[in-house]
N, C-alpha and C positions, 0 to 999 in steps of 0.2 A: 206892124199891121197883118203879119204872116201869121205871127205866133199867134194872134187871139182868133184868127183864123183856124188855125188846127188846135187851139183849146176847146174851139165850138165843135169840132169833127171828132175829137176824144170826148167831150159828153154824151155825144152821139155814137159812141162805141166803136169808132175807127181807130184802128190796129198801126195801119200806116200815122199818122197821127202821133199817137202815144209811142211810136218807135220816133219818129222825128223830135218830141218833147224830150224824151229820153236822151236821145244823142245831143240835143240844143242844151241841157240843162245839166247832164251828170257830171261835167267839169268842174261847175260852180259849188255843185251841192258836196261831191267828195272832196274837193279841194279846202270847203268850208270845216269837213268832219276831220278829215285830216289833221287840220290845226288844232281843232278842238280836241281829239283823240289820240294824236300822233303814235298812230296805230293803222298800218295801209289795210290788213284784213277787216278790221273792226270799224273802218271809215269804210270801207267796200258793202261789208253786210248792212251796214246804217243805212247807206245808199241806196242798196238795193229795195231796204225794209221801206226807206223813204218814196221812192216810188211808186210803190206796190199801195202803200196807202193812199197815195195821191191819186192814182189810176182808180184807186175804189172808191175813192171820194170825192172824184172829179166835178161832179155836178153840183158837190156844195160848196167849188171854188167861186168867189165873188170878184167879178173883174174890174171894182175899184181899186184893187188892188193890186201890185206886180205879181207876176206868177212865180219868178225866181224867188221871193220875198216869203211868198205861201210854201213853196217847196221847205226852203230853208228852216221858215217854223215846225213844220212838219220832221225834220230832220231831228232838230232840237228836242223836239218831244220823245220822240223814238231814243236818242241819244239820252235823255232825262230817265224814259223808262228802264233801257238797258242798265244806267247808273242805279236806281232802285232797286231792281232785281239782285242784281252784285252786293248790294247793301243788305238785303234784307239774309241774302245767303250765309252773308259773315257774322251777323249779328240775332245769332238765334239764342232766344232766352232759355236755360236748361236749368233745371234745379241744383241743388248740391249733390243729391243722389245720384242724377242721371250726371253729373261730374264727375263724381267719384267710379262709377259703372266704368263709364269711358276712360278715366285715367286707367282701370284694371286691365283691361282690354290691351294684351303685348302683342297679340297675332294681328296685323291690319294685314293680309293678304286673305281675296276674296272666297269666303267657305264655298262650299260644290254647290249648296242651293244659289248662292250669287251669281257664281257661274252661270247656273243653268237658266236664272230667271233671264241674265244678260243676252245668251244665244238664243233664248226665245224671245225676247222683245227685238232684236236684231232681226231674227228671222221672220220676225211678223212685217219688218218695216223692209228688208228684204223681197218678202212677199208683196207687200203694194207698191213697191219700187219698180218691180215686174210686172206690175199692169198699167204705168205708163207706156207711152211710146217710145218705140226706141231711140229717139235723139234726145228727148227729155231725160230717159235712164242713164244714157251716156254721160250729158252734162252733170249732174248728179252726182255720179260716180267719181267724175273725176274733181269736181270739187271739193266733196264731203267725205270720199274713201280714201282718195290719192291726194286730198289736199293743196289742190295744186291751186294757182292764183287762176282771174278772168284772163289774163294775158297769155298766161300759159293752155291755158283751155281753148284762145282762139286760136292761137296757132297750132296747136294739136288736131283740132276739127276741121282747120283751115277755113274758119269764117271770121268775119269782124269781130272785133272788140263788143259792139253795140246787140249784133244778134247771139252772143252770149250771154249777154246781161240779160236781155228777153226772155230767153230760153230758160235760163237759172231762175228768172222772176215767175216765169208762168209752169215751170217743173215743181217750186213750191207749193202755188197754191192748188194744180192737181192733184198732187201729192198729200196736202193735207185734204183735201176734199175726201180722195179714194180713204183716208186712217178714219177721217170722220164717218164716213157711210161703213167702216168696220167695225164700228163700235155699236 
């Protein structure tokens, strides 16, 4: 009964209810994805994406079904999307001429132009990150630039693991909005 109450509150935008649902179902979704992917980092990322999508679409949740079943269905779809993206990147159709050109390229080091573009993109990204509140900047820095696990971040900033997960979820959403508004 408490779960249904929390779901209804979450549908009305209650952040505490979101946090409760995230804490309550995190291990179930994460464990499911860990079994499927056999990779902790990918399982964590898919789980975060799952909760992000679930919270964005929570108003569409049908209470006739179990909430955890709904979350697992979302997780499966996120995983399938990830696999499709990887597969699409692996099997790009190229012509014989493009294949010969690729074969003739001996030096794979980035050109000066490539490095400049990479630096400009990184500079733009860092500029966008600096528009976030400091606590969001910190978790993005620790996760994506220092490549720390969620647990390592929790220890470093001395906060519960669930807070770290929520902060990263919100930071990614806010960063996406900042980037979208810059275009």
